[in-house]
N, C-alpha and C positions, 0 to 999 in steps of 0.2 A: 799662156796656159800650159804649154809644153814644159817650161822651166819649173813651174809649180808642181805639175804632175810628176816629173822626173825626180824632183827633190823628195816628194812624198813617197815614191816608189823606193828610193834609196833609203829613206828613213824606215819605212816598213820592213825593209830587208836588212835591218840593223846596221845601216851605214855602209852598204856595199859601195865600192868605188865605181867610178864611171866606166872604166875599162872592163871590169867584170860584168857590170850591168849590160853593156853593149854586147858582150860575148856570151851571155847566158844561153843555155840550151833549154829546150822545151821542158816545162815542169813534168815530174813523174810522181804519181801517187800523192798529189796535193802538196808537193815540196819542190823548192828550187835547190838544186844541187850544183855546186861548182867548187873549184879550187881557187882560193884567193890569190890574186897576183899581187906582187909587191913591186912598185915602180922603182924602188931604190935597191933592188937586188939584181945582180947579174944572172940572167937566165931563170930567174924566179925559182931558185933551188929549194927554198923553204916554203913550198906551196902547202896550203893547209886546206883540207877538205871541209866544206861547210854544207849544211843542209837546213834550209829554213822553210818552215811551214807557211803556206799561203794563207794568211789571215783574211777574214772577210773584208777588211778595209782595202787590202791589196788587190784582190781579184778583179774588181771592176776597172781599176787603172791598167792592169796588165791586158785585160780584154780590149780596152779602148785603143791600145797601140799594137794590136795583134790581128789586124783585119785579114791578112793573107799568110798567117803563120805567126809563131810566137815572137812578139816585139818586132814584127816585120816592118811596121811603119817607121821605126827609128832607123833601121838599116836602109830603107828605101830613101829616106831623107838625107842621111849622113853616111859617107863612104868609109869613114874611119872613126874610131872611138875618140880620137883627138878632136876632130871636127864636131862630134856630138858634144863633147865636154865644153868646147868653146861656145857653142850655141846655148847650152843650158846655162853656163855662167853669165853670158850676156843677158839672157832672159832674167836670171836672178838679180843681176845688177839693175835692170830696168824696174823690176818689182820693188827693189829697195829704194831706188830713186823716187818712184811714184809714191811710196808710203813714207818717205823720209826716214828710212831705217839705215843703220850701218850696213856696209857691204857684206854680203855673204856669198859663199861659193858652194860648189857641190860637196866639198869636204865638211861643211857644216852639218850635213845630215848625219855623218859619223860622230862628230863632236856632240851634236844635240842628243842623239840616241844615247850615247855613253853618259853624258851628264845627267839626263833624266833618269837613266837606269840606276846610277849610283846615288844621286842626291834626293830623288823623290821616290823611286821604287825600292831603294835600299838594297840593291843587288850587290853582291860582293865584287870587289875589284877583280878577283881571280875569275869569277864567272863572266864578268864583262870582257876581260881579256880573251877568254875562251870564245865568247860570242863574236868578237871582232876578228877572230882568226889569227891572233898573235901566237907566234911560236915562242914558247918559254924555254930558254936554254937551261934554266935551273931544274926543270922537270923532264928533261929530254928522255931519261931512262924510264921514268914512271909512265910517260906518254906511250912508250912502246908496249907496255903491258896493260894499260887501262883502255878498255873498249870505250869508244866514243858513244855518249848517250845524248842525242840531240833533244831530248825532252828538256834539258837544261836551257837550250836555245829557245824552245817553244815557250817555256814558262817565263823566262826573262822578257822575251819580246811581248808576250801577252800582258805582262805587268806594266810595261812601258806604254803600250798602246791603250790600255785601259785608262791611263792617266790623261789621255788626250780628250776624253769624252766630257 
């Protein structure tokens, strides 16, 4: 159940990676704010600020793992994000084995959200890139001047989540 719930939390948070999920701070004003870490970057120099609205589907899952503080149950069970990721991936493997499905990992939440966003919700690749927190070097100067509008995130995520119903 943990693996399924964590996969859905990651999906509802537009494919947040396990490290960022593990290190999230308490939501403020109905939003999850964080800077996306990149595992392939030295010192995470290209951190990208993200702000994701807590949609109705997400709230109960966050509450279920926050008995003594925001996502406290995860940190109580796992001392590091690496141990947390291993446990979730083992759980996902067990689910796939039981259902005779191809293996998936935590990264599939990100791939699944992106694929549904593009192929079914018809969201532009540029907006998907933005929602995933990708730093686009082609628009580095424009990004300095353009104020971030997280309504783009909210609209995109809602379109994807509505397709799950």
